[in-house]
C-alpha positions as CSV (number, residue, x, y, z in Angstrom):
1,M,0.0,0.0,0.0
2,D,1.5,3.3,-1.0
3,D,1.3,6.5,1.0
4,N,-0.9,8.3,-1.5
5,T,-3.8,6.0,-1.0
6,R,-6.0,6.8,2.0
7,T,-9.1,5.2,3.2
8,E,-11.5,7.5,4.9
9,F,-14.0,6.3,7.5
10,T,-17.3,8.1,7.6
11,P,-19.6,6.8,10.4
12,E,-23.3,6.5,9.7
13,V,-25.3,9.0,11.7
14,T,-28.9,8.1,12.3
15,T,-31.1,10.9,13.5
16,K,-34.6,10.5,14.7
17,V,-37.0,12.7,12.8
18,G,-40.2,13.5,14.7
19,H,-42.0,11.4,17.2
20,S,-43.4,7.9,16.6
21,T,-47.1,7.2,16.4
22,D,-47.0,5.2,19.6
23,A,-45.3,8.1,21.4
24,R,-48.0,10.5,20.2
25,R,-50.8,8.1,21.2
26,S,-49.2,7.7,24.6
27,L,-49.1,11.4,25.2
28,I,-52.7,11.9,24.0
29,F,-54.0,9.1,26.1
30,G,-52.0,10.5,29.0
31,F,-53.7,13.9,28.7
32,V,-57.1,12.4,28.3
33,S,-56.5,10.1,31.4
34,F,-56.6,13.2,33.6
35,F,-60.3,13.6,32.8
36,F,-61.2,9.9,32.2
37,G,-58.8,7.8,34.4
38,F,-59.3,4.5,32.5
39,F,-57.4,6.0,29.5
40,G,-54.3,5.7,31.6
41,I,-54.0,2.1,30.7
42,P,-53.6,2.7,26.9
43,A,-51.2,5.5,27.7
44,I,-49.0,3.1,29.6
45,I,-49.2,0.4,26.9
46,Y,-48.4,2.8,24.0
47,G,-45.6,4.3,26.1
48,F,-43.9,0.9,26.6
49,R,-43.9,0.3,22.8
50,D,-41.5,3.2,22.3
51,K,-39.6,3.7,25.5
52,E,-36.9,5.9,24.0
53,D,-39.1,8.8,23.0
54,E,-39.7,11.5,25.6
55,W,-43.3,11.8,24.6
56,S,-43.8,8.2,25.5
57,L,-42.3,8.7,28.9
58,A,-44.5,11.7,29.5
59,G,-47.6,9.7,28.5
60,M,-46.6,6.8,30.7
61,I,-46.1,9.0,33.7
62,M,-49.5,10.7,33.2
63,G,-51.1,7.3,32.7
64,V,-49.6,5.9,35.9
65,C,-50.7,9.0,37.9
66,A,-54.2,8.8,36.5
67,C,-54.4,5.0,37.4
68,I,-53.2,5.7,40.9
69,V,-55.8,8.5,41.4
70,L,-58.5,6.3,39.9
71,T,-57.6,3.5,42.3
72,I,-57.6,5.8,45.3
73,D,-60.9,7.3,44.2
74,A,-62.4,3.8,43.8
75,V,-61.2,2.7,47.2
76,L,-62.5,5.8,48.9
77,S,-65.8,5.4,47.2
78,I,-66.2,1.8,48.3
79,M,-65.2,2.7,51.9
80,S,-67.8,5.4,52.0
81,L,-70.5,2.8,51.5
82,F,-69.7,1.1,54.8
């Protein structure tokens, strides 16, 4: 190999453009779950499908919070019957 021949290495750069459909669904269901708590479950499910997107994480957190509030509300409602 002579000195005039050079091999250049160019790494492939992958960039993520936009947010995935699952991330968008997770975020939307997360917002809706604050008004209708049972929508927290789909928010969590769609969030787990695309864990690397920050919108999915936000949707999952809102979904978990809504499920916790819904559970506490159900328990308090049942306790008030007795």
